[in-house]
Structure formats: structure tokens, C-alpha cells
C-alpha positions in Angstrom: -34.3 70.7 -131.9 -32.4 68.2 -129.8 -33.5 64.6 -129.9 -36.1 63.6 -127.3 -36.0 60.1 -126.0 -38.2 58.6 -123.3 -38.1 55.3 -121.5 -41.8 54.9 -122.5 -40.9 54.6 -126.2 -40.7 51.0 -127.5 -37.6 51.8 -129.6 -35.8 53.4 -126.7 -32.7 51.2 -127.1 -32.4 51.7 -130.8 -32.7 55.5 -130.3 -29.8 55.4 -127.8 -27.8 53.4 -130.2 -28.2 56.1 -132.8 -26.7 58.6 -130.4 -23.8 56.2 -129.7 -23.1 55.8 -133.4 -23.1 59.5 -133.9 -20.2 59.8 -131.4 -17.9 57.8 -133.7 -15.0 60.0 -135.0 -14.6 59.8 -138.8 -11.4 60.6 -140.6 -11.9 59.2 -144.1 -13.3 62.5 -145.5 -9.8 64.2 -145.2 -7.5 61.3 -145.2 -6.2 61.8 -148.8 -5.7 65.6 -148.3 -3.8 65.1 -145.1 -1.6 62.4 -146.7 -0.6 64.8 -149.5 0.3 67.5 -146.9 2.5 65.1 -144.9 4.3 63.9 -148.0 4.8 67.5 -149.1 6.4 68.4 -145.8 8.6 65.3 -145.9 9.8 66.2 -149.4 10.0 70.0 -149.3 10.5 70.8 -145.6 10.4 74.5 -144.7 9.4 75.4 -148.3 6.3 73.4 -147.8 5.5 75.0 -144.5 5.9 78.5 -146.1 3.6 77.7 -149.0 0.9 75.9 -146.9 0.9 78.7 -144.3 0.3 81.2 -147.0 -2.5 79.0 -148.5 -4.3 78.2 -145.3 -3.4 81.0 -142.8 -2.9 83.9 -145.3 0.4 84.7 -143.6 3.8 85.1 -145.2 6.1 82.7 -143.3 9.9 82.8 -143.6 12.9 81.2 -142.0 13.3 84.4 -140.0 9.8 84.5 -138.5 8.8 80.8 -138.3 9.8 80.8 -134.7 8.6 83.4 -132.2 11.5 85.4 -130.7 12.1 85.5 -126.9 11.2 89.2 -126.9 7.9 88.5 -128.7 7.0 85.8 -126.2 7.8 88.0 -123.2 6.2 91.1 -124.6 2.9 89.2 -125.0 2.4 89.5 -121.3 2.2 93.3 -121.7 -0.8 92.9 -124.0 -2.7 90.9 -121.5 -5.0 91.8 -118.6 -3.1 91.7 -115.3 -5.9 89.8 -113.6 -6.0 87.2 -116.4 -2.3 86.6 -116.0 -2.9 86.2 -112.3 -5.6 83.6 -113.0 -3.3 81.7 -115.4 -0.6 81.6 -112.7 -3.1 80.3 -110.2 -4.4 77.7 -112.6 -0.8 76.6 -113.4 0.0 76.2 -109.8 -3.0 74.0 -109.1 -2.5 71.9 -112.2 1.1 71.3 -111.3 0.2 70.3 -107.7 -2.4 67.8 -108.9 -0.1 66.2 -111.5 2.8 65.9 -109.1 0.6 63.3 -107.3 0.7 61.1 -110.5 4.5 60.5 -110.5 5.1 56.8 -110.3 7.9 55.2 -108.2 10.6 52.9 -109.5 10.7 49.5 -107.9 13.3 46.7 -107.6 12.8 43.6 -105.5 14.0 40.0 -105.1 11.4 37.2 -105.7 11.1 33.8 -104.0 13.8 32.3 -106.4 16.2 35.1 -105.8 15.7 36.7 -109.2 15.8 40.5 -109.1 12.9 42.2 -110.9 11.7 45.7 -111.2 10.8 48.7 -113.3 12.1 52.2 -113.9 10.4 55.2 -115.3 12.1 57.7 -117.6 10.8 60.9 -119.2 10.3 61.2 -123.0 13.1 63.2 -124.4 11.0 65.7 -126.5 7.4 66.5 -127.3 5.6 68.8 -129.7 2.5 70.6 -128.3 -0.1 71.7 -130.8 -2.2 74.7 -129.7 -5.2 75.6 -131.9 -5.3 79.1 -133.3 -8.1 81.3 -134.7 -11.5 81.1 -133.1 -10.3 78.2 -130.9 -7.2 79.6 -129.3 -7.1 78.6 -125.7 -4.2 79.5 -123.2 -5.7 76.8 -120.9 -4.7 74.2 -123.5 -1.1 75.3 -123.1 -1.2 74.7 -119.4 -2.9 71.4 -119.6 -0.5 69.9 -122.2 2.8 71.4 -121.0 2.5 71.1 -117.2 2.3 67.3 -117.0 5.2 67.0 -119.4 7.2 69.4 -117.2 6.3 67.4 -114.1 7.4 64.2 -115.9 10.8 65.8 -116.7 10.6 66.1 -120.5 13.7 67.9 -121.6 12.5 69.6 -124.8 9.0 71.1 -125.3 8.2 72.7 -128.6 4.9 74.3 -129.5 3.1 74.9 -132.8 0.5 77.7 -132.9 -1.1 78.8 -136.2 -1.5 82.5 -136.6 -4.1 83.3 -139.2 -3.4 86.6 -141.0 -0.5 86.9 -138.6 -2.7 87.2 -135.6 -2.3 85.2 -132.3 -3.9 85.4 -128.9 -1.2 86.9 -126.7 -2.5 84.9 -123.8 -1.2 81.7 -125.6 2.3 83.1 -125.6 1.9 84.4 -122.1 0.9 81.0 -120.9 4.0 79.5 -122.6 6.2 82.2 -120.9 4.8 81.4 -117.5 5.8 77.7 -118.0 9.2 78.6 -119.5 8.5 77.3 -123.0 10.5 79.3 -125.6 10.4 77.0 -128.7 7.2 78.2 -130.4 6.5 78.0 -134.1 4.0 80.0 -136.3 2.8 76.8 -138.0 -0.6 75.1 -137.9 -2.7 72.4 -139.4 -1.6 69.0 -140.6 1.7 70.6 -141.8 2.7 71.4 -138.2 2.1 67.7 -137.2 4.1 66.6 -140.2 7.0 68.9 -139.2 7.0 67.6 -135.6 6.9 64.0 -136.8 9.5 64.2 -139.6 11.4 67.4 -138.9 12.5 70.2 -141.3 15.5 72.5 -141.4 13.8 74.9 -138.9 11.9 72.4 -136.8 13.5 69.4 -135.2 11.4 66.3 -135.0 10.0 65.2 -131.6 9.2 61.9 -129.9 5.6 62.5 -129.1 2.8 65.0 -130.2 0.1 66.2 -128.0 -2.7 68.8 -128.1 -6.1 69.3 -129.6 -7.0 70.4 -133.1 -9.5 70.1 -135.9 -10.2 67.0 -138.0 -7.1 67.8 -140.2 -4.8 67.9 -137.1 -6.4 64.7 -135.6 -6.1 62.9 -139.0 -2.5 63.9 -139.3 -1.7 62.7 -135.8 -3.3 59.3 -136.6 -1.2 59.1 -139.8 2.1 59.9 -138.1 1.5 57.6 -135.2 4.2 55.0 -135.2 6.8 57.4 -136.4 6.1 59.4 -133.2 3.7 58.8 -130.3 0.5 60.8 -129.9 -1.8 61.5 -126.9 -5.1 60.6 -128.4 -7.4 61.1 -131.3 -9.7 63.8 -130.0 -13.2 64.4 -131.4 -15.7 67.2 -130.8 -16.3 68.0 -127.1 -19.0 66.2 -125.2 -21.0 66.6 -122.0 -23.5 64.3 -120.3 -25.5 65.7 -117.4 -27.5 63.5 -115.1 -29.8 65.8 -113.1 -32.8 65.3 -110.9 -35.7 67.8 -110.4 -34.0 69.5 -107.5 -31.7 71.5 -109.8 -32.0 75.0 -111.2 -33.0 74.5 -114.9 -30.9 77.6 -115.9 -27.8 76.1 -114.3 -28.2 72.8 -116.2 -29.1 74.6 -119.5 -25.9 76.8 -119.4 -23.8 73.7 -118.6 -25.2 72.0 -121.7 -24.4 75.1 -123.7 -20.8 75.3 -122.2 -19.9 72.4 -124.5 -22.2 73.3 -127.4 -20.4 76.6 -127.8 -17.1 74.9 -128.6 -18.0 73.5 -132.0 -21.1 72.8 -134.1 -20.2 69.1 -133.9 -20.1 69.1 -130.0 -22.6 67.0 -128.2 -24.6 67.9 -125.1 -26.9 65.4 -123.5 -29.3 65.6 -120.5 -30.6 62.6 -118.6 -33.3 63.2 -116.0 -36.3 61.3 -114.4 -38.6 64.3 -114.3 -40.5 65.4 -117.5 -41.4 68.8 -116.1 -37.8 69.5 -115.3 -36.7 68.3 -118.7 -39.1 70.8 -120.4 -37.9 73.5 -118.1 -34.3 72.9 -119.2 -35.2 72.9 -122.9 -36.9 76.3 -122.4 -33.9 77.6 -120.4 -31.5 76.6 -123.2 -33.5 78.7 -125.7 -33.4 81.7 -123.4 -29.7 81.4 -122.5 -28.6 80.9 -126.1 -29.4 84.6 -126.8 -26.8 85.6 -124.1 -23.9 83.9 -125.8 -21.4 85.5 -128.2 -21.0 82.1 -129.9 -24.8 81.5 -130.0 -24.7 80.4 -133.7 -22.2 77.7 -132.9 -24.0 76.6 -129.7 -27.4 76.6 -131.4 -26.1 74.4 -134.3 -24.6 72.0 -131.8 -27.7 71.8 -129.6 -30.1 71.5 -132.5 -28.2 69.0 -134.5 -26.4 66.9 -131.8 -28.2 67.6 -128.5 -30.4 65.0 -126.8 -32.7 64.9 -123.7 -33.4 61.5 -122.3 -36.2 60.7 -119.8 -35.6 57.7 -117.6 -37.9 56.0 -115.1 -35.6 56.8 -112.2 -32.1 58.3 -111.8 -30.5 54.9 -111.0 -31.5 53.8 -114.6 -29.0 56.3 -116.0 -26.0 54.3 -114.9 -26.1 51.9 -117.8 -26.6 54.8 -120.2 -23.6 56.6 -118.8 -21.3 53.6 -119.3 -22.7 53.0 -122.8 -22.3 56.7 -123.8 -18.8 56.8 -122.1 -18.8 60.7 -122.1 -15.8 63.0 -122.1 -17.4 65.1 -119.3 -20.0 63.8 -116.9 -21.9 66.0 -114.4 -23.8 64.2 -111.6 -26.2 66.8 -110.3 -28.0 64.3 -108.0 -28.3 63.5 -104.3 -25.2 61.6 -103.2 -23.2 62.0 -106.4 -20.1 60.3 -104.9 -22.1 57.1 -104.4 -23.2 57.1 -108.0 -19.8 58.0 -109.3 -18.4 54.8 -107.8 -20.5 52.8 -110.2 -19.4 54.8 -113.3 -16.9 52.9 -115.3 -16.6 55.0 -118.4 -16.1 58.8 -118.2 -13.2 61.1 -118.8 -13.9 63.4 -115.9 -16.8 63.3 -113.3 -18.1 66.5 -111.8 -19.9 65.9 -108.5 -22.9 67.9 -107.4 -24.8 71.0 -108.6 -22.0 73.4 -107.6 -19.3 71.8 -109.8 -19.9 72.9 -113.4 -17.6 71.4 -116.0 -15.9 74.8 -116.4 -14.2 74.3 -113.0 -12.3 71.4 -114.6 -11.5 73.2 -117.8 -9.6 75.9 -116.0 -8.6 75.8 -112.4 -9.5 72.6 -110.5 -6.2 70.8 -111.2 -7.0 67.6 -113.1 -6.3 67.7 -116.8 -9.0 68.9 -119.3 -7.5 66.9 -122.2 -9.9 64.0 -122.0 -11.0 61.0 -124.2 -13.9 61.7 -126.6 -16.0 59.6 -129.0 -16.5 56.9 -126.3 -12.8 56.3 -125.9 -13.1 56.7 -122.2 -14.0 52.9 -122.3 -10.3 52.2 -122.8 -8.3 55.4 -122.2 -7.9 58.2 -119.7 -7.2 61.9 -119.6 -3.8 63.3 -120.3 -1.4 63.0 -117.4 2.2 62.5 -116.2 2.3 58.9 -117.3 1.7 60.0 -121.0 5.2 61.6 -120.9 7.1 58.7 -119.3 8.3 55.3 -120.6 8.7 52.2 -118.4 11.6 49.8 -118.6 11.6 46.4 -117.0 14.6 45.3 -114.9 15.6 41.6 -114.7 18.7 40.1 -113.1 19.5 36.4 -112.6 22.6 34.7 -111.2 23.8 31.2 -112.0 21.9 29.6 -109.1 18.4 31.0 -109.9 18.9 30.6 -113.6 19.5 26.9 -113.1 16.2 26.8 -111.2 14.1 28.3 -114.0 16.3 27.3 -116.9 14.8 23.9 -117.8 11.3 25.4 -118.0 12.6 28.2 -120.3 14.3 25.6 -122.5 11.1 23.6 -122.7 9.0 26.6 -123.7 11.5 27.9 -126.2 11.7 24.4 -127.9 8.0 24.1 -128.1 7.9 27.3 -130.1 10.8 26.2 -132.3 13.2 28.8 -131.1 16.4 26.9 -130.7 18.7 29.9 -130.0 16.5 30.9 -127.1 16.8 27.5 -125.6 20.6 27.3 -126.2 21.2 30.7 -124.7 20.0 29.4 -121.4 21.3 25.8 -121.8 24.9 27.0 -122.4 24.8 29.0 -119.2 23.3 26.5 -116.8 25.8 23.8 -118.0 28.9 25.9 -117.8 
């Protein structure tokens, strides 16, 4: 059963802290295993990928089939439902339109001393996109990771998709084809991350790795960070729903389960100020669980990680929202926009009872790759800026260098950096 917490309990704050602590992402359990896999790939390259794919995916990889052919990618569309392809194309269009609004502008200006200053943005040269396989194979993940990179102008986009027993969701390849991605490899797990970071004979290294994965993939991304860039260290999916009694309990229950069905480690939390409504939602969760094909996963998540929190009034939920810093936040309350303005920490905010989280997962436009494990306190969802670098521009002439030069010399000397001081001094005395 989910944890029940009420504002009437004396240990209310300590119970909330337990939920917060449970959201911390832990990597130590697989650190050693992942390190060995990465070292294996560095030493043995393709041979390591072939051996590890056989071990973990039960698939015979070779230099001939490690990369999907153009015909395999294009033929994948023929295996897909026409209406689903249409839905993917609509989603792609909306996601692209939203992300185009994130493109920053270069700037270059003259300050009061006549020094020219500015900044320019450039796309990262190459990225590797990891797309989960098996039971968690999502074509929407392809759209969300590739489109902002395309909008940013990334030249080379490579994908890694595990194919357990040689099987792959054709919609994943279809999504890649819609976006014009042709460099796709049949490799998964920590070994795929290692290949993207360090390169092998068949797979060239990239500059940044993005995309979700299990704890092995996340741990591998953490370990290769520095050699390459990464998007984030994603943990299990989360949803926090703040709902008053004016909601349909079935709607709220199914929204809680929409995240619970992702993973047994996912976390679904309800905050409400009405006890009768709270009980109605709990009952509705039990009833709706039976309707789900992934009911075992959803039940494990709800029973082990779920929580229902009763507050004195809805306004009291704001401090809890910012402490929990959820990946997904649904505000099913009167005047959700007003409440949203006071929310500091949330990956994505869904406003009103007719905006379930699923809208954001697929077709709204904003990215569904969002910070988990309370990292929305200091990071944001994936976007165009994640695929750009920023360079500063500085230009002095002799006149304005003479104006600021003495201060530069003074600061350089106080830090004991003589060459810095002389580099300015030589110029202003010439």
C-alpha cells in the first residue's frame, strides 16, 4: 500500500523527509560492473561489443550487422500502423515548432569604455542518442532527443538501440527515418555508452551522449562524463499531483498509474486537502490497476513507492512541491496558472484537470526528457541549449586597453601572476 501522510500527524515533516530521501538516485550497486564493461570496450572495441551483446541481449552481433542498413530503416515503416506513423509525424512537427522558440541569438556590443563584447552560439558537432530497447522501447524518446539536436544544427546524430534476441520495435526505426537519422547501431547497455564515448572500429566517438536508460546506462553516462558531455543522470519516472475535491477520482488515479506503469521504481504522489477525495482516489487506483497490461509493474510501483498526502489546504502544498522537486507536476486545482507561478522546482507543470501528463509525453511540444530525483532544483528538461556551446567575444583597442590596463595589472600582481600583468603592461606602454 502507498504511504499515507496527514498534516495531523506529529511526525509529518520527518515522513516527508523519508519520501525525499527515497528519491535519491543510487549508482554504487553497479559501479564496479560498469567500470569493467567500459574498460573492456576501450581495450577490445568491436570484439567487446560482440561478446557483451551475445551475453546480455542473446544476439549474435558482427561487423556486418552492427549498423542497421538504410533499407532496414526505411522498411520499418511498412511494419507500422499508418495512423501511428501519422501521429509520430504530427508529434515531430509540434516538438520542432516548440523547440525552434528556444534558439538563442548571438550578440555583439560596445560598452561605455569602447570595448567590444559579445557571445556566439555554435552547435555541438556530434551526439550519440541512446534509445532503450526491450520492454521500454519508446519511439517518442527518439523524437524528444533528436529534434532539439536537429534544431540546434548538430551535424552528426548517431543512435544506439539494443535489440534483445534480435528484436526491435519498428516504430523506433520509423521515428528515426522521419527525422532523417541513418546512423543506428544494434548495441545497448553500458557498452553502447562506452562505444559512443571512446569509439571502436565500427562506431566513431561523439561529443555528447543523451537519452534515457536503466541504472547501468545511467551509471555508464556518469562514468564517461568529462570524456564526453551528457544530458543528465535520469532516475525512475515521477509524478506529483495536487488535486482538490472537484476532480474525478478515476482521472487522478489513472494519472498516478501513468507513471507507475513505467517501472517498479517509479514514484507517484498525490497531495489533496480532502480526506474523502483521497480515499476515493485510492479505491480508484485499485480498480484501474486491473485494466492495465503492465499492472504488475504499476502495482509494485504504487505499493512500494506511492504516497498520498493530506494537507490542511491546497496552498500548503506549495512548500511540499518545491521540496519534492518532481519531474512531472499536475496542478488539478482552481486557478492552476496562479499556483504555477509560485512553483520553483518542477521539470514540467501540467495545468488543470484536462491536461494529463501524457499530453506532454507525446504531442504537446515541450520535451519529455526531464530532471528526476529532485534535480529540477538545479536543472531543466532537455532543449536546444543542450546541443549548443557558447563562446565569449572580447575586443580591445589600444585606447580602451589603457583605460582598464592598470586595474588588470593590479589584480594580476595580487594573485602573483606576473606574465598576466606584463601581457597588458607591454601593450599599454608601447
